N, C-alpha and C positions, 0 to 999 in steps of 0.2 A: 354195486357196478363199477367198471374202471372208466374214471372220468376222461375227457379228451385231452389231448396235448397239443401244444404247437408243433407244427411241422420241424424237424430238423434243420432244414435250411429253407428259406425263402422260396415260394414257388412261382411259378412262372405268371406273370400278370394275366395272359389272356387266358389261362386255363383257370384262374381265380374266377375272373369274370363271367366265363362260362357256366362255372359252377353255381354263381349267382343267378344267372338266367335259368337254369335246371331248376332250382329251389322253387320257383314263382309257378312249375307247371300246374300244380293244383290250385291255385289263386283264382279268385274270381275274375271272370273274362270282362274288366271294366272297359277296356280299348272297343269292345263292341258295344258297349253301352247295354250290357247284361247284369249290372250291377246296380240296384236300387239305394243304395246307401254307401257311405264310408269314402268313396272316391268321387272327386270332380273334375271329370277328365275332358279335356276339350280334342286334343290330339297330339302326335309324338311330337310333332315341330313345335307345339307350346311348351311340352314338357321339357323338350331339349334348350329352348331358350330360358326357362326358369332356372335349368340346371346350370347353364353357362353363368348365369347372374350368381347364383350362389357358390359356384366353383370361384369366383374373383375374392369371396370374402369367406370361404370356408374355414379359415384358420381364425379370423378375426373375433373378437369376443366383445359382447356389449356389457360385461361385467363393470368396467369403468368407463364411463362417457366421457370423462376428460382424455382418456388415452386415445379411443379409437372415435375420434371426432366424426369420422364419415357416417359411422352406423347411428350415432346420434343426430346426425342432421337428416338421415333417413327417416329414422323414427319419428322425427319431429315433423317432417313432411307428410308421412302416412297418417299420423294421428291429425293433422291439419286438414287434410284431405277428407278423413273420415268424418270430423266435425262438420265441415261444409255439408256433405252428404245428409248428415243428419240431423241439420238446422239447429247447431249449437251456436250458443252466443260467444261473444269474441274471446272470452276468457275459458273457454272449453279446452280442457288438456287430458292427456292420459299416457299410457305405455303400451307397448307391445307386448304381449304375453306368447307363451309356446302352443296355446290352444284356448279353446273355448271353456274347458274345464278351470284353467288356470284363471281366466278371466272370473269366472263365476266363484271359484274359492277366495279370489282377492277382494270382489266386491262384499261377502259376507265378512271376512275379517276387517273390511275398511270400516263397516257400519257398526259391528260388535265394538271396535276400538274407541269410534267416535262417541257411541253410547256410554261406553265406562267412562270416557274422559268428561264429557259436557253433562252427562245425566246420573252418573255413578250407577249404570245397570249393572247388575251382577249375575243376572238369571235371564241371559237374553233369548228372546225368541224372534222368529221372522214370520211373515204371513205370506206364504206362496201356494199358486193353484196346485192342485192335485195332479195337473198335467205338467208341471214344472219338469224340466230336464233332470236326469238322475244325479246329474253334477251338484244341484243344489243341496240333494239330500246328503251325498259325499260331504259336501261343504259344512252342512249341519253337524255332522257327524265329528269331521275333524276339527272344528272351531267351536263344539259344545254349544250350537245354537239351536233351540228347540224349533221345529217347523210347525207351524199351524195352518192347517191343509182348506182352502178353499173348496169346497165340493164341487162336481160338473153338473151341469143342468143336464135335462132329458136329451138334448142335442148336443151334448158335449163339449159345450163352452163352460167358461169358468162362470161360477155362480158367486158373483162379487155381494149379494144380498146381505151376507153375513160379516163382510170385511170391518165394517167400523168396530164390532164386537168382538172381533177377533184382535183388535188392536188394544193393548194396555202399556202402561208405563216401562215395561220390560220389552217391548216390541223396538226391535233396531233397524228393521226395513220391511219394505213391501215390494213382492215382486210381481213383474207382469212378464209375457212372452210374447213376441213378434216374429214368427209365429211361435204356439207350442209345437212340440216334435210329434206327439202321438196322432193327432188328428189336422193339424195345417191351420188352427185356429188363431187369428191375432186375438189376444185378451183385450178387453175394454180399458185401454191405457188411459183414455181421458178421464174417464169416470174414477179409476182407482186413484190417478194422479191427484184429482181434487180430493178426494178422501184423504190422501197422504198430506196434502197442503192443510187440510184441516185440523188434522190430527199432529201435525208437525213431526212428521216421519219420512225419511229419505225413502225415495224409490227408484228401484233398479229396474231396467229393461233388459231381458235376455234378449238380444237380437243375433244373437249367435249364426243362426240360420238364416234370418232375414235381413240382415244390415247391409249385405251388399248385392242384394236383389229388390228388395221392397222399394228402394229409392227411384230406381229404373223402371220398375213397373209403373210408379207414379208418374213418372217424366213420360212413359207411353200411352198416358191416359187411363190407367186403371183406377177405379175409385176404392182406395183404403180408407179405414180410419185412422186418424192421428195417432201416432206410437213413438215419436222419437221425442227430441227435447223441444218441439212446438208444444208439447204439454208441459203446463209449468211444474208439475209436481215431480217429474221426472228428473233425477239427479245425477244418474249414471247410466251407461249403456255398453253392453259389449257386443262385438261383433267379429266374426272370423274371415278373415282375409282368404283362409285356405279353403274355405266352402264356395260362396259363389262370387268370392273376390278372384277365384282360380289361380290363388298363389300356392307356391309350394308347402308342404306340410310343415306344420311347425309355426303357424303365423296367427295370432288373434290379437285383439286390441279391447282395452277397457277404458271408455273416457268418463270423465266427470265434469259436470257443470263449472267447476272452479277448483282452484288450487288448494282452498282450505280444506276441501273433502280429499283430494288426492293425497295430500300430507299423512293422512292416518291409514294408508295404503303401505306407507314405507318403514323400513327397517333401518335402524341406526344402533350402533352398539360401539361405544366410545372408548372402554376398558380393554380391548383386546389387545395382547401383546404384540400381534402381527400390523397393528395401526387401528386407525379409527375406520370403520367399516359401514358402508351404506348401501342399500339396496333398495330398488324401487318397486320390485315384484318378487314373486316366489323364488324365483330362479337365480341363483349366483352367475355361473357362467351362462351367457345369453348368447346363442348362435348366430354370428353375423351373417351366414348365408342365408337364413330366413329373412332376415332384415333385407338383403340386397335382392333376393329373389321377389318378396312382396312389393318393394318400391318398383322393382323391374316391371313386373306385371301390369301395374297399375299403369305404367306410361305406356307400355305397349298396346294395352285394350283401350284405355279413354272412355269417355262418356259415350260416344257413340257405339264402341265395341260393345259396352256393357248393357247400354239400351239393346242392342241387338241380340246378345244373348238372353236377355230378360224377356223379350218377345219369343225368341224360339221356346225357352221354358214354358211360358204362358199358354202356346200353341199346344205343348205336348201335354199339360196338365189338363187344359181343356178336352183334347182327343181322348184321354184316359177317362176323365168324368163321364163324357158321353158315352164311350163304349162299355163303361162299367155298368152304367145305368140301363143300358138295352141289354143287358144279359140277366134274363130270369133268374131270381135267386139272390142275386147281389144288390148291395146298398153301400153308397158312400156313407162314412161315419161323420156326422157333424157337416159343419159348412167351411171346407177348408178355403183360406184367402191367399194363401201363398204358394210356394212352389212344393209343396209336399201333400199328401193325401192318405187316407186310409179307407179300407173298404172291407165289409163283412157280410155276412150272410142273412138273408131276410126268410130264409127257408129252414125251418128247425130241422128238416132232414138232410140239410147240406153243410157238412164239416169244413168250415174254412181253412181249418189247418191242413185238412188232408188235401184242399184245393192247393195250398201252398207248397205240399210235397209233390204233387203234379207239375206244378212251374219248375220246381227243382229239379226235376227229371228231365225238364226239356232245357236245362241249362241255364236257368235265370236264378240269381242270388236274389233272395226275399227275406225281409224280416217280417215277423210278426209282432203285433200287440195283443194286449188282453184288456180286458174290461171295458168295452167288450171285443172278444176275440175279432181280430181282422188281420189284413195283410196291409204293409207299410209301403210307400213308395215316395223317395225322396227324388224329384224329378231336376233333372239338368237339362241345359240345352241339347246336348247330346243326345237325349233320350227322343228326340222329336223324330230321329230316323229309324227308332225301333218300335213306336207306339203300334202300329198296325200288327205287328207281328206278335208282339207280347198280348194284346186283345185276342188274337185269333188263337192263341196258346191257352189264355186264360178261358175262353169260351169252351175248348176242348177239355180243358181241366176239370172245368163246371160239370160237364156232361159225364165225363169217367166217374167222378165222386158221387153224383147221383145216382149212377147206375149200380154201383158199388159201395154202399153205405158203411161196409165191414173196414173201408178204407181208414175210417176214423179212428179205428182201434189198432192201427199198425204205425211203423215208421215215427216219423217226429209227431205227427199229429196225435198219436196216444201220449206220448211224454209231454208235450206242450199242453194239452188239453188237461192232463193231471195237474201240472204246475200251475196252470191258470185257474183251475177251478177247486182245488182243495182248500177248505175254510181254515185249516192250521197252516197260516203263512210262516210260522216261525219254522216248521217242520220244511217246508219248501226252501226257507232260505238256507238251513244247514244241508240239505240235500245239494242245492247248487253251489253251496261254498266247497264240498268236498270233492264234487265233480269238477269244477273250476280249478280248485288246487292242484287235481293231478297233472294239470298241464305244465306245472312248475316244480313238479317233483324232481330229483336228480337225473338229468338225462333228458328231460323233457316227456311229454304224454301226449296223448290223443284226447279230444273232447268227445265224450260219448253219451249219447241221451239214451238209456234204456229204455224199452217197452215193457209196460206192465205185464208181468209174467211170474213163473212159479220162484225165480231167484230173488225177486225184490222183497224186500222185507214185508212180514204181513200187514202192518200198520198201512203201508203204502199199497198194497194189493186191495184194501179195504176202502182207501181212498179212490181209486182207481174204477171200482164197483160203483162207488157214491157218485163219481162223474158221470158214468155209464147211466145210471138211474136218472140223474138230473137232465142228462140230455134226451133221454126217452120221455121225459114229462115236458120237454120243450122250455 
C-alpha cells in the first residue's frame, strides 16, 4: 500500500477540527451514559474545564522537576491529598503516573529490585489473585516475575487459604485489589496484610478503580472492609485519578508507605555522555497537562462533590442489582462491594453473550467477562440517569434470546463463547494475537470476530462443536 503523506501546505484549522469531530462518529456514545467502561464522563462543561487546565501546561514537561517547579508542586500536592484519603502515615510519598498500568508495572519493578538488593532474590515470584487486573500479568511478563495465583472461591472471591503456602524465599510481593475488576469484590486486604507482615513480604493494593470512590463511599456511611494504609501490612497503593477522580486521561498515582520503598522504583544512570540522568517512574517526558488537569479537577470537585458523585454511583449500582435480580434467568456474580459488577445467566438455556449482543444492538457498549460467562458494568454517577432504560432493554434482550436460542451460535456470542470455553488456551492466545495484530498492520485494519464456520480452520471448527456440546450438557 501507499503510505499517507503530510499535506503539501498546512490546512485550515477549522477544517482539521471538523475532521477530528467526524472521526468520532462511530465511537461509543459515552456522553449519553451508554458506555459501561473506558470513560468516566460527567458532562461537557467538566471536560472543558479539565481541557482548559491541561492547555495551560500542555507544553510543560515533568521530566526534570527542578525545571518545571510548578509541576512538582502540583504532583506533591496531589500525592499528599491522596495519602490523606488513603489514611497514609506522615511519611507516605509517591509519584504521578500516566495510568493504572504504569502504576502496576512500577510496583512489580520496585519490589523485584528491593528483593534483589536486600534478599538476593534471583528468581522472583509474586502472589496475586486470579482476578487481578491484566496489568499485573503484563508486569509479570515485562519484568520476569512469576505470578502465583490465588484461586477464586465458589462465590468468586479470592481464596486466601493457600496464601501462606504460596509465599517462599523468592516471593517479592503480595497483591490485593480494592475492588477487583471482574466482579467488583474487595479482596480480604486485612487478612492478606497480616500474612504479609508475618512473612516479611511487601503488599500492594491495586485501588486503581476504587482509590477515588471507596473513601467517599465510606464517608457517606457505606460499610466496607479496611483496604488502605490502615492495614499495617499494606506498603503501597495505586489509585487512578482519571477514573473516579474524573481527571483527564493520563493520570494515576502510586504511593508508598515511606521513601525507602519508593527509592527502589527510581532509575538513575550516572555515566551517560548527556549528563547524569534520574527518573522517578517509567516515562521520561511526563505531560504537564495531565498534572494540571488532575490538580484542577481535585480542587474544583472537593470533598463535598466527590461524596455526591459517590452517592449517585451507589444509587445506580443498587438500582442495577435490584433490577438484574428481578429478571428471570439472571444472577449477580459474586458480591460486588464497590462501583462495578458483573452478572451472568442462571438458566443453562440462556446464553449471556447473546444477551450482550442484543444490548449492543440497542446502542449499549458492553464488556464481557469469562469464567464464568457474564456481562460487566463499571458504573459511574452519570449512569444514574440511564439505569431504568438499561434494565428495560436488558429484560427485552433476555426474552428475545430465550425465544431464539440459535442466537447463541451467531454474532459475537459465538466468537466469545468459543474463546471463553475452548480448553486449548494457547490456541486462543495465538488466535487473538493474530486478530489484534491486524489492527496495527500498515495502514491500520479492523477488528473482526469471525463466527465459527467453513472458513475457520478445522481445529477451531472442532472446538466450536465442543463448546456447543458442553452448552447442551449445561
